C-alpha positions in Angstrom: -7.1 -16.0 34.2 -6.2 -17.6 37.6 -8.3 -16.8 40.7 -5.3 -14.9 42.3 -5.3 -12.6 39.3 -9.0 -12.0 39.4 -8.6 -11.3 43.1 -6.0 -8.7 42.4 -8.5 -6.9 40.1 -11.2 -7.3 42.7 -9.0 -5.5 45.3 -8.9 -2.5 42.9 -12.7 -2.3 43.1 -15.0 -0.9 45.8 -17.5 -3.7 45.7 -18.9 -6.7 43.8 -22.4 -6.9 42.3 -24.7 -9.3 40.6 -27.4 -6.8 39.9 -27.0 -4.0 37.3 -29.8 -2.1 39.1 -27.4 -1.7 42.1 -24.1 -1.1 40.3 -21.7 1.2 42.0 -18.9 3.1 40.4 -15.6 1.1 40.3 -17.3 -2.2 41.1 -16.9 -5.7 39.8 -20.0 -7.2 38.1 -20.5 -11.0 38.1 -23.0 -12.2 35.5 -24.9 -15.1 37.0 -27.5 -17.0 35.0 -31.0 -17.2 36.6 -34.0 -19.4 35.8 -35.5 -16.7 33.6 -32.6 -14.6 32.5 -28.9 -14.7 31.4 -27.0 -12.0 33.2 -24.3 -12.2 30.6 -26.6 -10.0 28.5 -26.2 -7.2 31.1 -22.4 -7.1 31.1 -22.2 -4.1 28.7 -24.8 -2.2 30.7 -22.8 -2.9 33.9 -19.7 -1.3 32.4 -21.7 1.7 31.1 -23.0 2.2 34.7 -19.5 2.4 36.1 -18.3 -1.2 36.8 -14.6 -1.5 36.3 -14.7 -5.2 35.4 -17.3 -7.8 34.5 -17.1 -11.6 34.9 -18.9 -13.6 32.2 -19.2 -17.2 31.1 -20.5 -16.7 27.6 -17.9 -15.6 25.1 -20.5 -14.0 22.8 -20.8 -11.1 25.4 -17.1 -10.4 25.6 -16.6 -6.6 25.3 -12.9 -5.6 25.9 -10.0 -6.0 28.3 -12.4 -5.2 31.2 -14.1 -8.5 30.5 -13.1 -11.6 32.5 -14.2 -14.7 30.6 -14.6 -17.8 32.7 -16.2 -21.2 32.4 -18.7 -20.6 35.2 -19.4 -17.2 36.6 -21.1 -18.5 39.8 -18.2 -20.9 40.4 -15.8 -18.1 39.9 -17.7 -15.9 42.4 -17.6 -18.7 45.0 -13.9 -19.4 44.4 -13.1 -15.7 44.5 -14.8 -15.4 47.9 -13.0 -18.4 49.2 -9.7 -17.0 48.1 -10.6 -13.6 49.6 -11.5 -15.3 52.9 -8.0 -16.9 53.1 -6.4 -13.6 52.0 -7.9 -11.7 54.9 -7.4 -14.5 57.6 -9.9 -12.8 59.9 -12.0 -14.9 62.5 -15.4 -15.8 61.0 -18.5 -16.9 62.9 -21.0 -18.9 61.0 -24.7 -19.1 62.1 -27.4 -21.4 60.9 -30.6 -23.0 62.4 -34.2 -23.5 61.7 -35.5 -20.4 63.5 -33.9 -17.2 64.8 -30.7 -17.2 62.8 -31.2 -13.7 61.4 -32.2 -12.2 64.7 -29.2 -13.9 66.4 -26.9 -12.6 63.6 -28.1 -9.1 64.2 -27.7 -9.3 68.0 -24.2 -10.8 67.7 -23.3 -8.1 65.3 -24.4 -5.2 67.6 -22.7 -6.8 70.6 -19.4 -7.5 68.9 -19.5 -4.0 67.3 -19.1 -2.6 70.8 -15.4 -3.6 70.6 -14.5 -4.6 67.1 -15.0 -3.6 63.4 -17.6 -6.2 62.4 -19.2 -7.0 59.1 -22.1 -9.4 58.8 -24.5 -10.9 56.3 -26.9 -8.2 55.0 -30.5 -9.1 55.0 -31.0 -12.8 54.0 -27.9 -13.2 51.7 -27.3 -16.6 53.2 -27.2 -19.1 50.3 -24.7 -20.2 47.7 -24.7 -16.7 46.1 -25.3 -14.7 49.3 -22.5 -16.2 51.3 -19.8 -15.4 48.7 -21.2 -11.8 48.4 -21.0 -11.5 52.2 -17.4 -12.7 52.3 -16.4 -10.3 49.5 -17.9 -7.4 51.5 -15.2 -8.0 54.2 -12.0 -5.9 53.9 -8.7 -5.2 55.7 -10.5 -3.1 58.3 -12.9 -6.0 59.2 -11.8 -7.6 62.5 -14.6 -10.2 62.8 -16.9 -11.5 60.1 -20.4 -13.0 60.7 -21.8 -15.2 58.1 -25.4 -16.4 58.2 -26.0 -19.7 56.4 -29.5 -20.8 55.2 -30.3 -24.2 53.8 -33.3 -26.2 52.5 -31.6 -29.5 51.6 -28.7 -31.8 52.5 -25.1 -30.9 51.8 -25.9 -27.2 51.5 -24.4 -26.2 54.9 -21.4 -28.5 54.2 -20.8 -26.6 50.9 -21.2 -23.2 52.4 -18.7 -24.1 55.2 -16.1 -25.0 52.5 -16.5 -21.5 51.2 -16.6 -19.5 54.4 -14.3 -21.8 56.4 -15.6 -20.6 59.8 -13.5 -20.6 62.9 -16.7 -20.6 65.1 -20.2 -21.9 64.5 -23.6 -21.7 66.2 -26.8 -23.5 65.3 -29.8 -21.7 66.9 -32.0 -24.8 66.9 -33.4 -27.7 64.9 -37.0 -27.2 63.9 -39.6 -28.3 61.4 -38.5 -26.0 58.6 -38.0 -27.0 54.9 -39.2 -30.5 55.7 -39.8 -31.2 52.0 -36.2 -30.4 51.0 -34.5 -32.0 54.0 -36.7 -35.1 54.0 -38.4 -34.7 57.4 -37.2 -33.6 60.8 -34.3 -36.1 61.1 -33.1 -34.7 57.8 -33.2 -31.2 59.2 -31.0 -32.3 62.1 -28.6 -34.1 59.7 -28.4 -31.2 57.3 -27.9 -28.4 59.9 -25.3 -30.6 61.8 -23.0 -30.4 58.7 -21.7 -27.3 60.4 -20.7 -29.3 63.4 -18.9 -31.8 61.1 -16.9 -29.0 59.6 -16.0 -27.6 63.0 -15.0 -31.0 64.3 -12.9 -31.9 61.2 -11.1 -28.6 61.3 -10.7 -28.4 65.1 -12.8 -25.2 65.4 -15.1 -24.0 68.1 -18.9 -24.4 68.5 -21.1 -22.2 70.6 -23.6 -24.5 72.3 -26.9 -24.1 74.2 -26.7 -26.8 76.8 -30.5 -26.6 77.3 -30.8 -28.1 73.8 -30.3 -31.9 74.0 -29.7 -32.1 70.2 -26.9 -29.5 70.3 -25.3 -31.3 73.2 -25.5 -34.7 71.5 -24.2 -33.5 68.1 -21.3 -31.5 69.5 -19.7 -34.3 71.5 -16.0 -34.3 70.9 -16.0 -30.7 69.6 -14.4 -27.8 71.5 -17.4 -25.9 72.8 -18.1 -22.6 74.5 -21.5 -23.0 76.3 -24.4 -21.3 77.9 -27.6 -22.5 79.5 -30.3 -21.9 82.1 -30.6 -25.4 83.6 -27.0 -25.9 84.8 -24.1 -24.0 86.2 -21.7 -26.2 84.3 -21.5 -23.6 81.5 -19.1 -20.9 80.4 -22.0 -18.4 80.6 -24.8 -19.0 83.1 -28.2 -17.5 82.3 -29.9 -17.0 85.6 -33.4 -16.3 84.3 -35.4 -15.4 81.2 -38.9 -14.0 80.9 -41.2 -12.2 78.4 -43.8 -9.7 79.4 -44.1 -9.0 76.5 -40.5 -8.0 75.9 -37.8 -10.6 76.5 -35.4 -10.0 79.4 -32.7 -12.2 80.7 -30.4 -12.0 83.8 -26.8 -13.0 83.7 -23.7 -12.1 85.8 -25.9 -10.1 88.1 -27.2 -7.9 85.3 -30.7 -7.8 83.8 -30.9 -7.1 80.0 -34.3 -6.1 78.6 -34.7 -6.3 74.9 -37.2 -5.0 72.3 -37.9 -8.5 71.2 -41.3 -10.2 71.7 -41.7 -13.8 72.7 -39.8 -16.0 75.1 -38.5 -18.0 72.1 -36.2 -15.0 71.5 -34.4 -15.6 74.8 -31.9 -18.1 73.4 -31.1 -15.6 70.6 -30.2 -13.1 73.2 -28.4 -15.7 75.3 -26.2 -16.7 72.3 -25.3 -13.0 71.6 -24.3 -12.6 75.3 -22.2 -15.7 75.2 -20.4 -14.9 72.0 -19.8 -11.4 73.3 -18.4 -12.9 76.5 -16.1 -15.2 74.5 -14.7 -12.2 72.6 -14.3 -10.2 75.9 -16.9 -7.6 75.3 -17.7 -6.0 78.6 -21.1 -7.1 80.0 -22.3 -3.6 80.4 -21.5 -2.9 76.7 -23.4 -6.1 75.8 -26.4 -4.9 77.8 -26.3 -1.6 76.0 -26.1 -3.2 72.6 -29.0 -5.6 73.1 -31.2 -3.0 74.8 -30.7 -0.6 71.9 -31.4 -3.2 69.2 -34.8 -2.8 67.5 -36.0 -5.6 65.2 -37.2 -4.7 61.6 -38.3 -6.4 58.5 -41.5 -8.0 59.9 -39.6 -10.0 62.5 -41.2 -9.9 66.0 -41.9 -6.2 65.7 -44.3 -4.6 68.2 -46.3 -1.9 66.4 -49.0 0.5 67.5 -51.8 1.3 65.1 -54.6 3.4 66.4 -56.3 1.3 69.1 -54.5 -2.0 68.3 -51.2 -3.3 69.5 -49.7 -5.5 66.8 -47.0 -8.2 67.0 -45.8 -8.5 63.4 -43.9 -11.7 62.8 -44.7 -12.2 59.1 -41.3 -12.6 57.7 -41.4 -16.4 57.9 -43.1 -19.4 59.6 -42.7 -23.1 60.1 -44.3 -25.5 62.5 -41.7 -24.9 65.2 -41.7 -21.2 65.1 -45.5 -21.0 64.7 -45.9 -23.2 67.7 -43.7 -21.2 70.0 -45.1 -17.9 68.8 -48.6 -19.1 69.4 -47.9 -20.6 72.8 -46.2 -17.4 73.8 -49.2 -15.3 72.6 -51.8 -17.6 74.2 -50.2 -17.2 77.7 -50.2 -13.4 77.6 -52.6 -12.1 80.2 -54.3 -9.4 78.2 -58.1 -9.0 77.7 -58.6 -9.0 73.9 -56.3 -11.1 71.6 -56.5 -11.7 67.9 -54.3 -14.1 65.9 -54.0 -13.9 62.1 -52.1 -17.0 61.0 -51.1 -17.9 57.4 -50.0 -21.1 55.8 -46.5 -22.5 56.3 -44.7 -23.5 53.1 -42.2 -26.2 52.0 -43.5 -28.9 54.3 -44.1 -31.5 51.7 -46.2 -34.6 52.6 -46.3 -33.4 56.2 -48.0 -30.1 55.4 -51.6 -30.9 56.1 -50.7 -32.7 59.4 -48.6 -29.8 60.6 -51.3 -27.3 59.8 -53.8 -29.5 61.7 -51.5 -29.5 64.7 -51.5 -25.7 64.8 -55.3 -25.7 64.7 -55.5 -28.3 67.5 -53.1 -26.1 69.6 -55.4 -23.1 69.0 -58.3 -25.1 70.3 -56.8 -24.8 73.8 -57.4 -21.0 73.8 -61.0 -19.9 74.1 -60.0 -16.2 74.6 -58.4 -15.5 71.3 -60.1 -14.8 68.0 -58.3 -16.8 65.3 -58.1 -16.1 61.6 -56.5 -18.8 59.5 -55.5 -18.0 55.9 -54.3 -20.3 53.2 -55.2 -23.6 51.4 -53.7 -25.9 54.0 -55.3 -24.2 57.0 -58.6 -24.1 55.1 -58.4 -27.8 54.4 -58.2 -28.3 58.2 -61.1 -25.9 58.9 -63.5 -26.6 61.8 -66.6 -25.0 63.0 -65.9 -23.0 66.1 -67.1 -19.6 67.2 -63.6 -18.1 67.8 -62.1 -19.5 64.6 -62.5 -18.3 61.0 -60.8 -19.9 58.0 -60.1 -18.3 54.6 -58.6 -20.0 51.6 -57.2 -16.7 50.2 -56.1 -13.4 51.6 -59.0 -11.7 49.9 -61.4 -13.6 52.2 -59.6 -12.2 55.2 -59.5 -8.7 53.8 -63.3 -8.8 53.2 -63.9 -10.0 56.8 -61.7 -7.4 58.4 -63.3 -4.7 56.2 -66.8 -5.7 57.4 -65.9 -6.4 61.0 -63.3 -4.0 62.3 -60.8 -5.1 65.0 -60.3 -2.5 67.8 -58.7 -2.3 71.2 -56.9 -5.7 70.7 -53.4 -7.2 70.7 -52.9 -8.8 67.3 -50.4 -11.5 66.4 -49.7 -11.7 62.6 -47.6 -14.7 61.5 -47.2 -16.7 58.3 -44.7 -17.8 55.7 -43.1 -15.0 53.6 -45.1 -16.0 50.5 -48.4 -15.2 52.4 -47.3 -11.6 52.8 -49.5 -11.2 55.8 -48.2 -7.7 56.6 -50.9 -6.8 54.0 -53.4 -7.2 56.8 -52.1 -4.1 58.5 -54.0 -1.9 56.1 -57.3 -3.5 57.3 -56.6 -2.9 60.9 -58.0 0.5 61.9 
């Protein structure tokens, strides 16, 4: 069956799914093989739960005329999403970067939604499976699509761009994330810049932060729409940005105060303002959208738990995001501060050195009590009164059980695999 025929059947359906636990009535189920399972075995179950069609790549699981047999289910999903993207012909904004891409995506979404019907990546569906699913969630009512793209190795962004074919692109920053897969920091720059290569080759537009020297260098020769705080030679001038503790910026004579913690979130806000400006969203509507946005999912959330104020930023961490979060926290002028910091993953040969750098940074702050958790932080342990190191989370849990934290502002940050939000139950 040709992809145009599969697409015709897809248009008859309400949605597409790869998980039988989330099957909707009148959906299309795509059986994708995983490392530990073969989703072809769930094709019959998908039909029984209400799917109208199933796409499989193993003829032994063919059921009836509702079964679409292909050579490669994943490849078919990707090709179907590419075909659907061309069918809709709507403007698509692609976002990637080492830090802040999900927050930026959500901010851009709420800003553009003030004027348009917008659909964006849900959660972190930003890889070779998530991007196709995102594209297939767009429909004839969608006026602008926002596609988040994640990557941990070379050529991944390039491939995702060939599927989504964005008209606009924005890279939040280039940081020390996924160093192992990218082959070091220069590899990160090269890998993320694959988006710029696509925009250049296809004469599309890049949104650019002129305060970022790497963005400026890598977008030379590309049509750009810019913002910045250090020059007036931009399309959108950001007059000021501060965090106390919530981030606020001033532009076009209007101050916008967010519910985001940490000055490192200022550029995420600036990008949303700039993209909204490009799409002619009124500045007052932009202000309202950003000021009403509240972060969730353990991303820079400010929580109150009894006597403690908690900055929960436990969704992810890498040396760049850990450094800016810690620097921001250290400069807060509050009397009692506690930092609970967990290991950063996927750093390869540079892992021990990068964890050591965070410990060295913490040495500059005598007024914060630090708890470091994880094998790499523990390997870099030192003897200092305001620093405690634990190889496992259980060690931290025992410490917090025996010595309660009260009347403090607490920063919690670590890689997703550390699941440091667990520490909340040990904070009275």
